[in-house]
N, C-alpha and C positions, 0 to 999 in steps of 0.2 A: 588552527588548521589553515594551510596555505590555500589561497583562492586561485582556481584555474579559470581565468576569464573566458577562455574559449568555451568551456562547458557552461558557465553561467550565462553567457550570451546566447548559446544554443537553447537553453531552457527558457530564457526570456523571449527568444524568438518564437518558440513553440506557443507560449502564452499569448504573444502578440498576434500570432496567426489565428488563435481562437477568437480574439476580439475583432480581428479583421474579417473573419468569416461572418460574425454577427452583423457587422456593419454592411457587408455586401448583401446579405439575404434579408436584412430588416425590412426594406421597403416592400418586398413581395411576399414576406412571410405571413401566414394566416394569423388571426388573432388568438387562436388556441394552438398550443404546441405541446406535444407529449413530453412529460417530465418523469414519468414512472411507468414501468412495465411489470406485469405479473410473471410468475414462474413459467408460463407458457409463451412468453414473449409478446403478449397482447398489451396494448396501452390501457392502463387502468386509471390514469390521472393526467389531465391536461393543465397547463398553466398559460398565463399571458406571455406576451413577447419578452418582457423583462426577465421573467423567471426562466422561460424556455431558451432564450438566446444569450442572456448575460450572467445568469447565476453560476453556471459551471466555470466560465472564464474568471469570474470574480473569486470563486472558491479556489481555483487553481493558482491565482495570483497570491491569495492569502496563504495557501499552503507553501508556496515557494518561499515567501518571506519568512514564514514560521520556521521551516526546515533550514533555511539559509542562516538565520541568526540565532536559532535556539542554542547551538553549541556555545555561544558567547556567555550565556548565563548558567551553563552546566558546571557544577563543581568539578566534574571530571573532564573538563574541556580539553586538557592537554592530551588525553587519550585519543581524541578524534583524529589527530595526525597519524595515528597508527592504523586507522581503518578508513582513511579518507576516500579511497577508491570504492569501498563497500558502501559508505554513506552516500557518495555521489550516485552510485547505481540505484540505491533505494529511492533517493529523491527523484531521479530521472524516471524510474519505473512508475512511481505514483503519478507524476505529471503526464507521462505517456498514456497511462490508463485513462485519465480524465480527458485527455485530448482525443483518444480513440472513441470514448463514449460520446463526446461532444460531436465528433465527426459523424456518428450514427444519427444524432439528432438533426444535424445539418442535412444529411442525406434524406431524412424523412421530409424536411421542409422543401427540399428540391424535387420531391416526388419519386425518390428511389429508396424506399424503406429497406432497412437491413433486418434480417431475422435475428432479433435480439436474444431469442432463446438459445441460439447457437453462438452468436458473437460474444455476448457478455461472459458466459462461462469460459470460453477460450481466452478472452482477454484477462480475466481474473486468474485463470490457471497459469498463464504466462507470468503474471506478476508474482504469484506465489513461488513459482520455480525460480524466478530471479531472486526473490528474497531468500529462499532456501540456499541458493548457490553462494551467497555472500554472508549469510548469517554467522557462520563459524568464524569470520574475520572480525566481527564486532568486538571491541574491547570494552571493559567496564566503564559505564557512564550512567547518568540518571534519566535519560530520555529515550534512548534507542536500544532495542533488543528485548530480551526476555528478562524482565525485572521483577523478581520475587524477593522477599526478605532474605532468602538464602543465596541467590546468585549475587546479591549486593553485599553479602557478608562473607563470601568465599570466592577467591579467584578460581579455585578448582571447580566449584559448582558453576560459576559463570561460564568457564571454558567448555566444560563437558555438556552442560545443558544447551549451549548454543550450537555445539556440533550435532547433538541429537536433534535439536530443533530444526537445523538446516536440512537434515535428511527428511524429517517429517513434513516440512514445508514443501519440499520438492515433490514428495509423494502426494500431498494434498493438491498441488498444482496440476499434476498429471491427472488426478481423479476429477478435478473440476473441468479440465479440458476435455476429458472423455465424456462427461455429461453433456457438453456442447456438441461434440462430434457425433454422439449417439442420439442427440436430441432428447435427453432425459428431462421430462417436464418438471420433475421434483428437485431441480437444481438448488432452490433456496433451502429446502430441507436437508439436502446433502451437505451444503456448505455449513449450515448451523450445527448439524449433528456431528460432523467430522471435526469441525473447528473446536467445538466444546470438548470433544474427546482428546484432541491433541493438547489443548491447554491444560486439561486435567493431568495428562501424562507428564507434561513438562514441569508442572508445579510439584507433583509428587517426586519426580526424578531429581529436581533441584534440591529438594529437602533431603533426600536420601544421600546425595553426594555431599551436601553441606554437613550432614550428621556424621559422616565418616572422614571428614577432612580435619586433621589435627590442628591445622593452622586457621581454622574458621574463627570468625569474630562472633561473639555472643551478645554484645551490647552495642548501641548506636555509636558510642565513642571509640569502638574498636578494642576495648579491653577484654 
C-alpha cells in the first residue's frame, strides 16, 4: 500500500498535539483526573496524572503504529492497495475519536467540563457512520472488516456481507448519535444490545451467502 505522507504526518501531528496538551496542563493539573464516566455522564473513576494525561496519547500512538504496519504482515496485503482510501479513513476516524475524548479530559482539567453523556454518543455515532460509509470498499484481508469463516472463504460472501454491514453500521451510528442528542441515559445498554444484534445478523448472513455461493471454498487450503 502506497504511503501518503501528508496523511501520515497529519495523523502524527494529531498524536503530537495530544502529548503537547499533556505537557502544557501537567504542572497545574490536579492529582486525580477522571478516566471513566458512567452512562449518565458522571465520573465514576479517577486516576493519577500519568493515567489521566498520558494513557490516551500512548494508546493513540500504539494504535497508529499497529494500524500503520499491520498490513505488512497480512497474507492479503496486496488487497490493501484496492481500499487504501477506506483504510486511511478508518485509521483517521479511530484516532480522531481518541483525540476528541482526550480533548474532553483536558477540558475537565481546565475547569470547563463537557457533558459526556451527550458528547461520547455523538462521537461514537460519527465514527460508526464513517465506518459504515467505507465498509463496502474493504477488500478481502485477514485483519480489517467483517471476518467470519464464510466471508474469508467466499468472495461473494465477503462483498455482500460488507455492503450490508456498511448500511447497518450507518444506522447504528445514527442511533448512537440520537441517544446523545436526546440525552438517553442508557447509552451503554443501547450500544451493547444493538451491536450484538448487528453482529449476529452479519454472521448468519455471511453463512447464508457462502452456502449459496457455488465458488465457495470449503477447506482452509481452498479445495
